Residue, then its C-alpha position, 0 to 999 in steps of 0.5 A: x481502441x488503444x490508439x494510433x501507437x499500439x504497435x509503435x512503442x518508443x523504447x527510452x533505454x537501449x544499449x548499442x555499439x558500432x564497435x567490435x566487442x572484445x571476446x571474454x566480456x561475457x555479453x554480446x552487444x548488437x549494432x544499430x542495424x542488427x537491432x532493427x528487426x528485433x525492434x520491429x518484432x517487438x512493436x518498437x518504432x524508435x529507440x533511445x540509445x544510452x551512452x557510456x561516456x565521452x571516450x571509447x566505451x564498451x557499451x557505446x560512446x557519445x560518438x558511437x551513439x550519435x553515429x547510430x542515430x544519424x544513420x537511422x534518424x527515424x529509428x534512433x535518438x541518443x543521449x550523451x554521457x560525461x566522463x568524470x573530469x573537469x567539472x568546470x567544463x560540464x556546461x560547455x560539454x553538454x551544450x556541445x553534445x546537445x548541438x550534435x543532437x543529444x536528447x538527454x543525459x544518460x545513462x548517468x552511472x557515476x558512482x557517487x552520492x547525488x549531492x557530489x559536486x560533479x553530479x551537482x554540476x551535471x544537474x545544474x548544466x542539464x537544467x539550464x540546457x533543457x536536457x532530461x537526465x536518466x540515472x541508474x541508482x546504486x544502493x551505496x558507493x563502491x557497489x556496482x555502478x550508479x548514482x547513490x542514495x539512501x533508503x527512502x531517497x532523501x538525496x533524490x528529494x533534495x535534488x528534485x527540490x534544488x533543480x525544479x526545472x530539471x527532468x530526472x528519470x529514475x531507473x534500476x532496483x534501488x529506485x523502483x524498490x521504493x514503490x512499496x511501503x515495506x521497502x527494506x533498507x539493507x543493500x541486499x533488499x534494495x538491489x533485488x527486483x520487486x516481487x509480491x504484493x505492494x504495500x501502500x505508502x511507498x516513497x515513490x508515490x509520495x515523490x511523484x505526488x510532490x515533484x512534477x519533475x520526477x519521471x520513471x523509466x520502466x525498463x529492465x526487470x527492475x521497472x517491469x517488476x515494479x508494475x507487474x508484481x501486483x497487477x491491481x496496484x500496478x495498473x492503478x499506478x500506471x493510470x495515476x502517473x500515466x504522464x510520468x512513466x515511460x516504456x523501455x527495455x534496457x536491451x543490449x542485444x537481439x537475444x534479450x526480451x523483457x515481458x513488460x511490452x507484451x503485458x502492456x499490450x495485453x492489459x490495453x487489449x483487455x480494457x484493464x489499461x486505459x487508451x490514454x495511459x497506454x499511449x502516454x506510457x509507450x510513446x507519448x511521454x517520450x515524444x514530449x519529454x525528448x521532443x522526438x517529433x519535428x526538428x530535433x536540432x538541440x541547438x535551436x529547439x527546446x531551450x529558453x531565451x534565458x539559458x541562451x542569454x547567459x551562462x548558468x550562475x553558481x558552480x557549473x563546473x522476476x518472476x519472469x526474467x528476460x530471455x538471453x540474460x547474460x549478466x545484465x542485471x537491472 
């Protein structure tokens, strides 16, 4: 009834590491091998591992993420990240990571406004190279981590307009906060998980309607609560934007578990969520956007002749919380 991938979700947002994590961090981080049985238990057939940067990083560098994906090519893919240096080399660096197998840029957490020159360089290069960008959003500069936008997401809208061929995947509280028409504007409001009934007229619905290059990452409590807080609204939102929403967890270790996956299974089994929406959200969109079927060689797949013929012009430079929550608050 629910399609061939009922028990084979694709998790577009994992954090893993092959490094031994220093004591005192306050959080355990699992390896690729350690995570596999947990993914199996949750019905997840493949996970996309987020990178934290180019150098050695606690939550997994590009090299570490690549190694995990190469060790288990049928179970993991990986995204790359760039350290905030040498904006004039952004295009070449991203091109290199794509050739090594990166399926996107993420998790983009640089704590600058979306119109910052370094982020503009990343967006322009990623668009030219056909790499989707998954970003974590912060409510203001100097607060936590993540790209910064204002209430109502005006900078995100300008970015979507400026880079129409770039797939931007939104994540975290300030992004999903805008699902409701009564979204508050304070930093505290914007950094909370959503709860209670959703008021129609939210900014996110308007942006999804206007910009086909905007996608949503349903991982963590921020994404899960966005669609589970008001069941009738959430199910309608999933149906309306079924081709733009993607399942994820944001798990860091095997002690974590978020409720969204089982909720989606339950609603599909009850017939409250259509087979088409279920399949698209839990796997189909990720397969399409990240080109996970067939040849995943980014140097020969999914890029336009124009992008290869010339360099890009211009400046290249919860209600129900997760189990084992150890401070991973997203």
